[in-house]
C-alpha positions in Angstrom: 16.8 -9.9 -14.2 16.6 -13.5 -15.3 14.7 -16.4 -13.8 16.9 -19.2 -12.5 16.3 -22.7 -11.2 15.8 -22.9 -7.4 19.0 -24.9 -6.9 20.5 -25.0 -4.4 17.5 -26.0 -2.2 18.9 -24.1 0.8 20.2 -20.5 0.8 24.1 -20.7 0.7 24.3 -17.4 2.6 22.1 -18.1 5.7 21.2 -21.8 5.5 17.4 -21.2 5.4 14.8 -22.3 2.9 13.9 -19.7 0.3 10.8 -19.0 -1.8 12.3 -17.8 -5.0 15.7 -17.1 -6.6 16.5 -14.4 -9.1 19.7 -13.6 -10.9 20.7 -10.0 -11.9 23.3 -8.7 -14.2 22.7 -5.0 -13.8 21.7 -2.5 -11.1 19.2 -3.4 -8.5 17.4 -1.8 -5.6 16.0 -3.6 -2.5 13.4 -2.2 -0.1 11.9 -4.7 2.3 10.2 -2.1 4.6 6.6 -3.1 5.1 6.9 -6.0 2.6 4.0 -8.4 2.9 5.7 -11.2 1.0 9.4 -11.2 1.9 11.2 -10.5 5.1 14.8 -11.0 3.9 16.8 -11.2 0.7 20.3 -12.8 0.8 22.8 -11.9 -1.9 25.5 -14.2 -3.5 27.9 -13.0 -6.1 28.5 -15.5 -8.9 29.5 -15.5 -12.6 28.1 -17.3 -15.6 30.1 -19.5 -18.1 31.3 -16.3 -19.9 32.6 -15.0 -16.5 30.0 -12.2 -16.5 29.5 -11.1 -12.9 26.0 -11.8 -11.6 24.2 -11.4 -8.3 21.8 -14.1 -7.1 19.0 -13.0 -4.8 17.4 -15.6 -2.4 14.0 -14.3 -1.4 12.9 -15.4 2.1 9.3 -15.2 3.3 8.6 -14.1 6.8 8.2 -17.7 7.9 11.4 -18.9 6.2 13.3 -16.0 7.8 12.2 -17.0 11.2 10.9 -13.6 12.2 9.4 -15.0 15.4 12.9 -15.2 16.9 16.1 -13.1 16.6 18.5 -14.1 13.9 18.2 -16.2 10.8 16.6 -19.6 10.5 20.1 -21.0 9.5 21.6 -19.4 12.6 24.3 -17.5 10.6 22.8 -14.0 10.8 22.5 -12.5 14.3 
């Protein structure tokens, strides 16, 4: 995993704000059951300048994910 700048400011997958962004170049596991900090993680496949496949993770807090109402804060995820 590598740290990455928080650009873009809005998640390109769901349109909501996000708390952190991480970029991964190898296997990952995601488990958000009973997670006190994050409610949702959106994934975006990208590549770096050397065309190495990468996966960007946009970590959404419970507030950013709009857990009070069904669907995503950006309205793209039912």
